[in-house]
C-alpha positions as CSV (number, residue, x, y, z in Angstrom):
1,M,-0.3,0.0,0.3
2,Q,2.6,2.5,1.1
3,K,4.2,1.5,-2.5
4,L,1.7,2.5,-4.7
5,E,0.6,5.6,-2.0
6,N,4.6,6.9,-3.1
7,F,4.0,6.2,-6.9
8,L,0.9,8.2,-6.9
9,T,3.0,11.3,-5.3
10,I,5.4,11.2,-7.3
11,Y,2.9,10.6,-10.5
12,R,0.7,14.0,-8.8
13,T,4.1,15.4,-8.5
14,M,5.1,15.3,-11.9
15,Q,1.9,16.1,-13.9
16,A,1.4,19.3,-12.1
17,D,4.8,19.7,-13.2
18,N,3.8,19.5,-16.8
19,L,0.5,21.0,-16.0
20,M,3.2,24.2,-15.3
21,K,5.0,24.5,-18.1
22,Q,2.2,23.7,-20.2
23,V,0.3,26.7,-18.8
24,N,3.7,28.7,-19.3
25,F,3.9,27.8,-22.8
26,I,0.2,28.3,-23.5
27,K,1.0,31.7,-22.2
28,E,3.9,32.4,-24.2
29,I,2.1,31.9,-27.6
30,D,-0.3,34.4,-26.7
31,K,2.9,36.7,-28.3
32,L,1.8,35.2,-31.8
33,K,-1.3,37.5,-31.6
34,Y,1.1,40.9,-31.8
35,I,3.3,39.4,-35.1
36,Q,1.9,41.5,-37.7
37,R,2.3,40.0,-41.6
38,K,2.3,41.7,-44.4
39,T,-1.1,40.6,-45.9
40,K,-4.1,42.5,-45.3
41,L,-7.3,40.3,-44.0
42,F,-9.4,40.0,-47.0
43,N,-11.3,43.1,-48.2
44,S,-9.8,45.2,-45.5
45,D,-6.8,47.6,-45.1
46,R,-6.2,45.5,-41.1
47,H,-2.7,43.6,-41.7
48,E,-3.5,40.3,-40.4
49,N,-1.4,38.6,-37.5
50,D,0.2,35.4,-36.9
51,A,-2.8,34.0,-34.6
52,E,-5.4,34.7,-37.3
53,H,-3.0,33.1,-40.1
54,S,-2.7,30.4,-38.5
55,W,-6.5,29.5,-37.2
56,H,-7.2,30.7,-41.3
57,L,-4.8,27.6,-41.8
58,A,-6.1,25.0,-39.6
59,M,-10.0,26.1,-41.0
60,M,-9.0,26.0,-44.4
61,T,-7.0,22.4,-43.6
62,I,-10.5,20.7,-42.4
63,V,-12.5,22.5,-45.3
64,L,-10.3,21.6,-48.1
65,A,-8.8,18.0,-46.7
66,E,-10.7,16.3,-49.6
67,H,-8.9,17.9,-52.2
68,S,-5.3,16.9,-51.2
69,D,-3.7,14.6,-53.8
70,K,-2.1,12.1,-51.3
71,P,-3.9,10.3,-48.2
72,I,-3.2,13.0,-45.6
73,D,-3.7,12.5,-41.4
74,V,-5.5,15.6,-41.1
75,L,-4.6,16.0,-37.2
76,K,-1.2,16.2,-38.2
77,V,-1.7,18.8,-40.7
78,L,-3.6,20.9,-38.4
79,K,-0.8,20.7,-36.0
80,M,2.1,22.0,-38.9
81,V,-0.3,25.0,-39.4
82,L,-1.0,26.2,-36.3
83,I,2.9,25.2,-35.0
84,H,4.9,26.5,-38.5
85,D,4.6,30.0,-37.5
86,L,5.3,30.1,-33.4
87,V,9.3,30.7,-33.8
88,E,8.0,34.0,-35.3
89,I,7.3,35.0,-31.4
90,D,11.5,35.2,-31.4
91,A,12.6,35.6,-35.7
92,G,9.6,37.7,-36.7
93,D,7.6,37.6,-39.2
94,T,9.6,37.1,-43.0
95,F,8.0,38.6,-45.8
96,I,7.4,36.0,-48.6
97,Y,8.5,38.1,-51.6
98,D,11.9,39.3,-49.2
99,T,14.7,40.9,-51.7
100,Q,17.1,40.9,-48.4
101,K,16.4,37.5,-46.9
102,N,15.4,34.6,-47.4
103,H,12.4,32.8,-47.0
104,T,13.7,30.1,-45.7
105,N,14.3,27.8,-42.0
106,T,17.2,29.5,-41.0
107,E,19.4,29.4,-37.6
108,Q,17.4,32.1,-36.2
109,E,14.1,30.0,-36.5
110,L,15.6,27.0,-35.3
111,K,16.7,28.6,-32.2
112,A,13.5,29.9,-31.6
113,A,12.0,26.9,-32.3
114,K,14.1,25.1,-29.4
115,R,13.6,28.0,-26.6
116,I,9.8,28.1,-27.1
117,F,8.9,24.3,-27.8
118,G,11.4,24.0,-24.7
119,L,8.5,25.3,-22.2
120,L,6.6,22.3,-22.7
121,P,7.3,18.5,-21.2
122,A,10.0,16.9,-22.7
123,E,8.0,14.3,-24.8
124,Q,5.2,17.0,-26.0
125,A,8.9,19.5,-26.6
126,E,10.3,16.9,-28.8
127,E,6.9,16.5,-30.3
128,F,6.3,19.9,-31.4
129,L,9.8,20.6,-32.7
130,A,9.6,17.4,-35.1
131,I,6.6,18.3,-36.8
132,W,7.7,22.0,-37.4
133,E,10.9,20.5,-38.7
134,E,8.8,18.5,-41.0
135,F,6.7,21.1,-42.4
136,E,9.7,23.5,-42.9
137,E,11.7,20.6,-45.1
138,G,7.8,20.0,-46.8
139,S,8.9,16.4,-48.2
140,T,6.0,14.0,-46.7
141,D,2.8,14.3,-47.6
142,N,1.4,16.2,-45.0
143,A,4.0,18.6,-45.3
144,K,3.3,19.3,-48.5
145,F,-0.4,20.3,-47.6
146,A,0.1,22.0,-44.8
147,K,2.4,24.2,-47.3
148,S,-0.3,24.1,-50.1
149,M,-2.7,25.9,-47.1
150,D,-0.1,28.6,-46.2
151,R,0.4,29.6,-50.2
152,F,-3.1,29.5,-50.9
153,E,-4.6,32.1,-48.1
154,P,-2.4,35.1,-48.6
155,L,-3.2,34.5,-52.2
156,L,-6.6,34.7,-51.8
157,Q,-5.9,37.5,-49.6
158,N,-4.4,39.3,-52.1
159,T,-6.8,38.9,-54.8
160,S,-9.4,40.0,-52.5
161,N,-7.4,43.3,-51.9
162,N,-6.9,44.0,-55.4
163,G,-3.6,42.7,-55.8
164,G,-2.3,43.3,-51.4
165,T,0.7,43.2,-51.2
166,W,1.7,42.1,-54.6
167,K,1.0,45.8,-56.0
168,E,2.5,47.7,-52.3
169,F,5.5,45.8,-53.6
170,N,5.9,45.6,-57.5
171,V,5.8,42.1,-56.9
172,P,6.0,40.4,-60.3
173,Y,3.9,38.1,-62.1
174,Q,6.9,34.9,-62.6
175,K,7.8,35.8,-58.3
176,V,4.2,34.9,-57.5
177,Y,3.7,32.1,-59.9
178,D,7.0,30.8,-58.7
179,K,6.6,31.1,-55.2
180,K,2.6,29.7,-55.3
181,K,3.5,27.1,-57.6
182,A,4.5,24.7,-54.6
183,I,0.5,24.4,-54.0
184,K,0.6,21.7,-56.6
185,N,2.7,19.8,-54.5
186,G,-0.2,19.0,-52.4
187,S,-3.1,19.4,-54.1
188,S,-2.9,19.4,-58.0
189,A,-7.0,20.6,-57.9
190,I,-6.3,23.3,-55.9
191,W,-3.3,24.8,-57.9
192,D,-5.4,24.9,-60.9
193,Y,-8.1,27.1,-59.0
194,A,-4.9,28.9,-57.7
195,E,-3.3,29.7,-61.0
196,G,-6.4,30.6,-62.4
197,L,-6.7,33.4,-60.2
198,I,-3.1,34.2,-60.6
199,N,-3.6,34.4,-64.5
200,E,-6.8,36.2,-64.0
201,S,-4.7,39.2,-61.8
202,V,-2.8,40.1,-64.6
203,D,-5.1,40.2,-67.1
204,K,-6.8,43.0,-65.0
205,G,-3.5,44.7,-64.3
206,I,-3.0,43.6,-60.7
207,L,0.1,41.8,-61.2
208,I,2.5,42.5,-64.0
209,K,3.6,39.4,-66.5
210,Q,7.0,40.8,-68.1
211,T,7.1,40.5,-72.1
212,D,10.1,39.6,-73.9
């Protein structure tokens, strides 16, 4: 009986410790709401924040999962789209069309991932870091679909805002096309739709297609 009581005491202590770490993590990620993105809300002049972006990608994943070219684990993709931008609490948002800074995984982002996920209990921290790294690498079917969502949402925003960041920063057609074609890796159906929107934007004059 005494051994059982000792075990329960240790277990409850561990559970309490885990809970405190998880609550601290939850408090820390509230900062994501303050990270502003370049893109703006649909038909709006207000900039989107990272938390809104992550929520929208999660909803898009649920709604559009049937259009994935390959079978996906929806829960795993949801974790990816909700976790992937948490590093920007430390590293900040990098504009996808930035000409000075490459929009890829950086040492700064990895350092941020280890710090932020490290607030969690060890097992959860390892899981979150692995999910984040899988998204960044983008080679699995789950990651490809998650990245499709990440590229599709701002495209919809920009087309609803008369060009949005494309027009604001004079982003040419080819650069938009090259960045957005990653959508095709996760869903050919969504890419067909997205490609149509890009070409329609050229016709409307909100994307400039250079000619030889």
